[in-house]
FIKOL-729190 format. One line per field, with one value per residue (C-alpha): residue number from 1; residue in one letter; x, y, z. Coordinates in nm, 3 decimals. Each point is the difference from the previous one (the first is absolute). Example, Ala and Ser with C-alpha at 12.3 -4.5 7.8 and 13.67 -1.06 7.14 Angstrom:
<pts>
num = (1	2) .
residuo = (a	s) .
east = (1.230	0.137) .
north = (-0.450	0.344) .
up = (0.780	-0.066) .
</pts>
This chain:
<pts>
num = (1	2	3	4	5	6	7	8	9	10	11	12	13	14	15	16	17	18	19	20	21	22	23	24	25	26	27	28	29	30	31	32	33	34	35	36	37	38	39	40	41	42	43	44	45	46	47	48	49	50	51	52	53	54	55	56	57	58	59	60	61	62	63	64	65	66	67	68	69	70	71	72	73	74	75	76	77	78	79	80	81	82	83	84	85	86	87	88	89	90	91	92	93	94	95	96	97	98	99	100	101	102	103	104	105	106	107	108	109	110	111	112	113	114	115	116	117	118	119	120	121	122	123	124	125	126	127	128	129	130	131	132	133	134	135	136	137	138	139	140	141	142	143	144	145	146	147	148	149	150	151	152	153	154	155	156	157	158	159	160	161) .
residuo = (m	n	r	k	r	i	a	l	l	t	g	l	t	i	l	t	s	t	i	v	n	t	t	n	p	l	r	y	a	t	k	a	q	a	e	a	a	q	n	k	s	n	l	k	p	n	s	k	y	p	d	i	s	k	e	l	d	l	t	s	m	d	q	y	s	s	v	n	l	f	m	n	v	t	l	k	n	f	y	v	k	d	l	a	i	d	e	y	d	q	y	h	l	i	l	t	p	i	k	s	s	d	q	y	f	l	i	v	t	k	s	k	q	p	i	k	k	n	r	k	i	s	i	q	g	f	i	n	g	k	t	r	i	d	d	k	q	i	d	a	g	l	n	q	k	y	f	n	k	k	v	v	s	m	l	a	d	n	i	g	l) .
east = (-0.089	-0.254	-0.352	-0.174	0.233	-0.058	-0.375	0.014	0.213	-0.229	-0.306	0.158	0.101	-0.355	-0.148	0.220	-0.048	0.367	0.129	0.261	0.265	0.157	0.320	-0.180	0.090	-0.334	-0.181	0.220	-0.068	-0.374	0.011	0.209	-0.254	-0.288	0.162	0.045	-0.365	-0.053	-0.312	-0.157	-0.326	-0.120	0.162	0.019	-0.072	0.325	0.059	0.238	-0.299	-0.305	-0.342	-0.069	-0.363	0.120	0.248	-0.193	-0.354	-0.039	-0.312	0.175	0.376	-0.020	0.010	0.353	0.290	0.264	0.256	-0.223	-0.012	0.336	-0.043	-0.004	-0.350	-0.192	-0.265	-0.207	-0.241	-0.001	-0.170	0.196	-0.185	0.235	0.339	0.252	0.348	0.274	0.298	0.204	-0.261	-0.106	-0.373	-0.154	-0.297	-0.285	-0.152	-0.295	-0.118	-0.334	-0.125	-0.224	0.270	0.154	0.309	0.280	0.343	0.266	0.261	0.272	0.165	0.113	-0.181	0.100	-0.368	-0.262	-0.214	-0.345	-0.253	-0.309	0.170	0.097	0.352	0.196	0.324	0.245	0.218	0.083	-0.238	0.209	-0.254	-0.281	0.032	-0.206	-0.033	0.226	0.083	0.259	-0.267	-0.246	0.279	0.064	-0.363	-0.221	-0.346	-0.010	-0.292	0.256	0.214	0.069	-0.196	0.146	0.179	0.215	0.308	0.158	0.311	-0.076	0.203	-0.223	-0.283	-0.279	-0.210) .
north = (-2.027	-0.043	-0.124	0.341	0.167	-0.290	0.037	0.385	-0.040	-0.268	0.209	0.317	-0.211	-0.133	0.356	0.161	-0.271	0.002	-0.266	-0.208	-0.156	-0.336	0.150	0.190	-0.144	0.098	-0.229	-0.298	0.117	0.000	-0.329	-0.156	0.152	-0.152	-0.333	0.016	-0.075	-0.340	-0.207	-0.139	-0.201	0.220	0.324	0.029	0.330	0.200	0.318	0.116	-0.009	0.134	-0.057	0.291	0.030	0.100	0.251	0.175	0.065	-0.234	0.151	0.325	-0.016	0.344	0.174	-0.112	0.160	-0.218	0.122	-0.150	-0.341	-0.141	-0.283	-0.375	-0.155	-0.322	-0.013	-0.291	-0.186	0.257	-0.078	-0.058	0.239	-0.051	-0.144	-0.027	-0.175	0.193	-0.122	-0.023	-0.243	0.268	0.028	0.339	-0.017	0.235	-0.073	0.160	-0.046	-0.147	-0.117	0.312	0.249	0.263	0.056	-0.164	-0.127	-0.084	-0.271	-0.120	-0.306	-0.342	-0.326	-0.353	-0.105	0.114	0.297	-0.018	0.282	0.036	-0.156	0.131	0.057	0.139	0.203	0.125	0.280	0.366	0.267	0.249	0.263	0.077	-0.028	-0.077	-0.296	0.077	-0.147	-0.227	-0.170	-0.026	-0.132	-0.272	-0.118	0.184	0.088	0.335	0.126	0.048	0.239	0.319	-0.116	0.111	-0.267	-0.043	-0.160	-0.272	-0.225	-0.349	-0.191	-0.291	-0.129	-0.229	-0.185) .
up = (-5.634	0.269	-0.064	0.030	-0.249	-0.249	0.048	-0.048	-0.315	-0.139	0.073	-0.173	-0.305	-0.033	0.044	-0.264	-0.245	-0.067	-0.230	0.190	-0.217	0.078	0.145	0.278	0.336	0.144	-0.233	0.138	0.348	-0.060	-0.163	0.289	0.240	-0.203	0.012	0.380	0.053	0.167	-0.053	0.311	0.038	0.288	0.120	0.368	0.189	0.036	0.190	-0.286	-0.234	0.169	-0.169	-0.237	0.106	0.346	-0.120	-0.289	-0.116	-0.298	-0.123	-0.112	-0.053	-0.181	0.335	0.048	-0.181	-0.172	0.263	0.276	-0.176	0.093	0.244	0.055	-0.007	-0.059	-0.258	0.135	-0.217	-0.276	-0.324	-0.327	-0.239	-0.290	-0.081	-0.262	-0.035	-0.185	-0.196	0.324	0.150	0.238	0.108	-0.028	0.252	0.052	0.345	0.164	0.385	-0.130	-0.333	-0.063	0.112	-0.221	0.218	-0.183	0.122	-0.261	0.081	-0.235	0.125	-0.087	0.130	0.018	0.018	-0.255	0.088	-0.137	-0.080	0.209	0.302	0.343	0.093	0.290	-0.038	0.240	-0.131	-0.025	-0.137	-0.214	-0.087	-0.261	-0.369	-0.323	-0.221	-0.301	-0.344	0.165	0.207	-0.279	-0.239	0.260	-0.054	0.241	-0.115	-0.192	0.213	0.285	-0.215	0.196	0.315	0.334	0.197	0.314	-0.085	0.229	0.000	0.113	0.261	0.066	-0.188	0.150	-0.237) .
</pts>
């Protein structure tokens, strides 16, 4: 499966809140994709991952349909608003462009280095549409106040701490 198809299927799975059993190959594809994220101390600019602020208006992501949000981008120095670690040792991160923003980005990924709340982080990866924070994210440990909030979902390739 190519990367866009995996992102689309992942987004649709999250949107429909379908329960995925352990024999579903999509679950393993998503987990493998999440494990593919590499930690780096400093992310270098890369033409494959343009800066999101140059591609999209971050003040109002509602103007974009989920179909338009399939692209490689870099989230540079985004603020870690909340985080949780699930039973698979995956980080569930809610990021915002600045500390006071209510425009949320959701990334579920593994990290070899610890990620801390209220810090800045840079991520290169693939945006795969809009969704909402659901029970699965809350059960992983995200704050209840984010339940049902609109978020932009992203698959991480590289993480800069």
